[in-house]
C-alpha positions, 0 to 999 in steps of 0.5 A, spaced: 238 456 338 239 449 333 242 445 339 248 444 335 255 443 339 260 448 337 264 444 333 258 443 328 258 450 326 264 454 323 264 461 322 268 465 317 269 472 317 272 476 311 274 483 311 268 487 313 266 495 314 267 499 320 265 496 326 266 501 332 262 496 337 255 495 333 258 488 330 260 485 337 253 483 340 247 486 335 248 481 329 247 475 333 240 475 333 240 476 325 245 470 324 241 466 328 235 467 324 239 466 318 242 459 321 234 457 322 232 459 315 238 455 312 237 449 317 229 449 315 230 449 307 237 446 306 239 452 302 244 458 303 240 464 307 243 471 306 239 476 311 241 483 310 238 490 313 237 496 309 240 502 312 233 505 315 232 498 318 239 497 321 239 504 324 231 503 327 232 496 330 240 496 332 242 499 339 246 505 340 251 508 344 249 508 351 246 515 353 249 517 360 246 522 366 251 523 371 249 527 378 256 529 381 259 533 387 266 535 387 271 539 392 277 542 391 283 545 395 285 552 395 291 550 390 286 548 385 287 540 387 281 535 386 280 533 393 273 529 392 268 527 387 261 524 389 258 521 382 252 517 380 252 515 373 246 512 370 246 509 363 240 508 358 240 501 357 234 500 353 230 494 353 235 489 354 241 488 358 246 487 352 253 489 354 250 495 359 254 492 365 261 492 362 260 498 359 258 501 366 263 498 369 268 501 364 265 508 365 266 507 373 273 506 372 274 511 367 271 517 371 278 519 373 281 520 366 288 523 367 287 526 374 288 524 381 282 524 385 284 522 393 277 521 395 272 518 390 265 515 390 262 513 384 255 509 384 253 506 377 246 504 375 242 502 369 236 504 367 231 500 363 227 504 357 223 503 352 228 504 346 233 499 342 238 495 346 244 500 347 250 496 346 258 497 345 261 503 342 268 505 341 271 507 348 265 502 351 263 506 357 270 510 357 268 516 354 261 517 358 265 516 364 271 521 362 266 526 360 264 527 367 271 529 370 272 533 364 265 537 364 267 538 372 274 541 370 271 545 364 265 548 368 269 549 375 275 553 372 272 560 371 269 559 378 275 557 381 279 563 378 283 558 374 285 557 366 282 551 365 288 548 362 292 550 368 287 546 372 287 540 368 295 540 368 296 541 376 291 535 377 295 530 373 297 523 375 304 523 377 309 517 378 307 513 384 300 514 384 294 509 384 287 509 381 281 509 385 280 502 384 288 500 386 292 500 380 298 503 379 298 509 374 305 506 370 308 511 366 304 517 368 310 522 366 308 520 359 302 525 360 306 531 362 311 529 356 305 529 351 302 535 354 309 539 354 310 537 346 303 539 344 304 546 348 311 547 344 309 544 337 302 547 337 305 554 339 299 554 344 301 560 349 302 565 343 295 562 340 291 563 346 294 571 347 292 572 339 285 569 341 284 573 347 286 579 342 281 577 337 275 576 342 276 583 344 275 586 337 269 582 335 263 582 338 259 577 334 264 572 333 269 568 338 274 563 338 276 558 344 282 554 345 282 548 350 287 542 351 285 535 354 288 529 356 286 522 355 288 516 360 285 509 357 286 502 360 287 497 355 284 490 356 277 487 357 273 488 363 272 480 364 279 477 365 278 471 361 277 474 355 284 477 355 287 471 351 288 469 343 290 463 339 294 463 332 296 458 327 302 459 323 304 454 317 311 454 313 310 451 307 316 447 303 317 453 298 318 457 304 312 461 304 308 462 310 300 462 312 298 465 318 291 465 321 289 468 328 282 470 332 281 477 330 277 480 325 279 486 320 274 491 320 278 497 317 283 498 323 289 495 319 289 489 324 291 484 318 296 488 316 299 489 323 299 481 324 302 480 317 308 485 319 309 481 326 309 474 323 314 477 318 318 480 323 318 474 328 321 469 322 325 474 319 322 474 312 320 479 307 313 481 308 311 478 301 312 471 303 307 471 308 299 471 307 293 471 311 287 466 311 280 469 313 278 468 320 275 461 321 273 458 328 275 451 325 282 454 325 282 458 331 277 456 336 274 460 342 276 467 340 275 473 344 271 479 340 275 483 336 274 489 341 277 493 347 283 495 343 286 489 344 286 485 338 293 487 336 296 486 343 293 479 343 293 476 336 300 479 335 303 476 341 299 469 339 302 469 332 309 471 335 309 465 340 307 460 334 313 463 330 318 463 335 316 455 336 317 454 328 324 459 329 326 455 335 326 448 331 329 451 324 335 454 329 337 447 331 337 445 323 341 452 321 346 450 327 347 444 324 348 446 317 352 452 319 356 449 324 354 453 330 350 454 336 343 454 335 343 460 340 347 464 335 342 463 329 339 470 326 333 470 322 334 477 318 331 479 311 330 472 308 337 469 310 339 465 316 346 466 318 350 466 324 354 471 328 360 471 323 356 473 317 355 466 314 348 464 312 343 460 308 337 463 304 330 462 308 327 457 303 333 453 303 333 452 310 326 450 310 327 445 305 332 442 309 328 442 315 322 438 311 327 433 309 329 432 316 322 431 318 322 438 322 315 440 324 314 447 320 307 449 323 305 451 330 299 453 334 300 459 338 297 462 344 297 468 349 294 470 355 295 477 358 299 476 365 298 480 371 290 482 371 286 481 377 279 484 378 274 483 383 268 485 380 264 486 386 269 490 390 271 494 384 278 493 386 284 490 382 288 491 376 284 490 370 288 493 365 295 491 362 297 498 361 294 505 360 294 509 353 296 516 354 294 522 349 293 530 349 289 534 344 289 542 343 283 544 339 281 551 337 274 553 334 270 559 332 263 560 334 258 565 330 254 568 336 248 569 331 247 561 330 252 558 334 255 555 328 262 553 329 268 551 325 274 547 328 280 551 326 286 547 328 287 541 332 294 538 335 295 531 338 300 528 341 299 520 342 302 515 346 302 508 342 308 505 344 313 503 339 308 503 333 307 496 329 305 501 323 305 508 324 301 510 318 295 505 320 296 508 327 296 516 325 290 514 321 286 511 327 288 517 331 285 522 326 279 517 325 278 516 332 278 524 334 273 526 328 268 520 330 269 523 337 268 530 335 261 527 331 259 524 338 260 530 342 257 536 337 253 533 332 250 526 333 243 528 336 239 522 337 231 523 337 225 519 339 218 519 337 214 522 343 207 522 339 202 518 342 201 514 336 203 507 334 210 510 332 211 512 339 218 511 342 221 509 335 227 512 333 226 519 329 233 520 326 234 514 322 237 516 316 243 520 313 238 526 312 236 526 319 242 524 323 248 528 322 255 525 321 262 528 321 264 530 314 269 533 310 266 540 313 267 538 320 275 536 319 280 541 322 283 546 317 289 544 320 290 537 323 297 535 326 298 528 329 304 526 332 306 520 336 310 520 342 317 518 341 321 513 346 315 510 349 316 503 349 311 499 352 315 493 356 310 486 356 307 488 349 308 485 342 314 489 340 313 494 345 307 497 341 300 500 344 293 499 343 290 505 338 283 503 337 279 507 342 283 512 346 284 517 340 276 518 341 276 521 347 281 526 345 275 530 342 273 532 349 278 538 347 273 540 341 267 540 346 271 544 351 274 549 346 266 550 344 265 552 352 271 557 352 268 560 346 261 561 348 263 563 355 267 569 351 261 572 350 260 573 357 264 577 362 270 574 365 270 568 369 263 566 366 262 559 367 258 555 361 254 549 362 254 545 355 250 539 354 253 533 350 252 533 344 254 540 343 250 542 337 250 549 334 243 550 337 246 548 344 252 552 343 247 558 341 243 557 348 250 557 352 253 563 349 246 566 350 246 565 357 253 567 358 251 574 354 245 575 358 250 574 364 246 568 367 251 564 371 251 556 371 253 555 378 248 550 381 248 545 375 251 539 378 249 534 372 252 532 366 248 529 360 252 525 354 247 522 349 
């Protein structure tokens, strides 16, 4: 906007509140306005929206409308799916194209569909410019197949969990766009562990007994899987840089291209640097993210920031460690290949060692370079956007959740009684952070699927088309009252991911889709108000009102056989 070259502008990003996609594109216009004001006045300019302005003006998660036809064989295996996904893009294109592309690539979720045709469209509407949200189209695409299986299971005479399990990807299978589904056996591992640890079989029997005895209150239990691809849709974004300084006193300063928004990225990067250099965590400090230190950064998005920036930091640290190993080898009289960096001591195989600080001081006196710029690019990715073929993802993250709900037949109000989750994060860089991400992502997903109901002014006046749910008083968010009474989260063990930084896996977005189990449990409970084999059509968000109308249709004997549409708000 100002006509400046990139080297004339330095952007610094300190720790910020949660992003969840809304800070990837939407702040650009406001940043430009602030920059223009600073240029014209010669003074610093701060521009800040209040909550109502922000909610009214900024883009939302893309709502989707889906039309579909599906075919099964006599054993309940999926044969074919023909679907059309229409994304509500709002008034400008923004990120609608990559969001739709990811939705199309995730319409299969964890299921092998031999014959698949999916068409994607973006609708221009007189609304806010819809934008990224945690999952970036993946949730909207995956909702389609989960809705299909949940609705078709009773019509086919199957338990919904059994229908899902028999359609899982298996080792050797490939996705409809041609990518091998590596480690597909982890789907079964997660599923089996949730069945066992969650005592699912006995609870299902208890739920059936409870429903038989209670006319106006019903319970439901559902299990759903997640298979989520990790990498940016645009291959060029899958790169990162880092800068690592080792000072004469042995202290370490790192800088990388990722931003901290409460997801624990900086903590993980400190851990990666400390582990790579073999020094205590207290010896490492992290500087704010700045474009004059690490240029050409990708967005902190796509759940890839720990993978990309961690690998870049590891690369820089390995350069420094290789130089120091030469110095240590001369000091200890051993081959540099036999030097080990552990717990702040540099030693050889025989056990003789020198403190890290002493080695750094010696290296400085020998004029050894003690800083390095690291770089990483994700290898093995290729994608033809026109043909929608290739391998756009480095790997898949897997998980399974089982949720139990109780629904009031008079109001449709519900409570989430228990949730059991097993999720694959590889060899976790920081288990406590990852468990927190899984818990938070799940609850956020449950809010999207059951509570967060956007409404737009449909009057004929000047407020027509304006967002009506623009405050916490009208836009319902999940809170402590929506938390499961029992919430068990476990990480899949022995799940090392070859080629990722220290064998870890991304954990930002995949857990959100575990919340499909809540929606499917609500469907199960609503169907329990009707005769056996009742199929229930449940919109999204499945608010208490929507749940009530679904259970009322089930209670009256209406069967949702003809509906072949899925709405996701």
